[in-house]
C-alpha positions, 0 to 999 in steps of 0.5 A: 500500500502507498500513502499520499503525503501531499504535494503529489508525493506518494511513499510506500506505507512500509517505509513510515516509522512515525507521524507526528502532529504539528498543529500545536507548538512543536516540543523542544525535542521535535524542533531539535529533531527537525533541525538535525534532520535538516542539517543532515539533508533528510528533510523533504518540505512539502509545504511552507506551513506543515501540519505534520512530520512523517518520519520514514526510513530514508527521509523526514517529510514536512507534510501539509496534511494533518496527522489524523488524515494521514492515519486514516489514509494509512489505516484503510485502503479507501484512503490510501493508494493501493496497488492493483494486481491483474488476475490472470 
């Protein structure tokens, strides 16, 4: 299954490690994490005003889509993008 992150970015759901809500003021730990990830070149900014952080195996995405919506998409095939397999 795939997860649409916003801004035409789709990633394999198996790569998602964590989704963090940024609607409230980010904690000091989250700010430090984002800063370190930016310095190391792992951050992919999908929006000027992100509302969630999606930590993946290879990148950290700053997404314009809420953590709640991303969770719903990941939880059900109706909300995410599924691979269609042709039956022979």
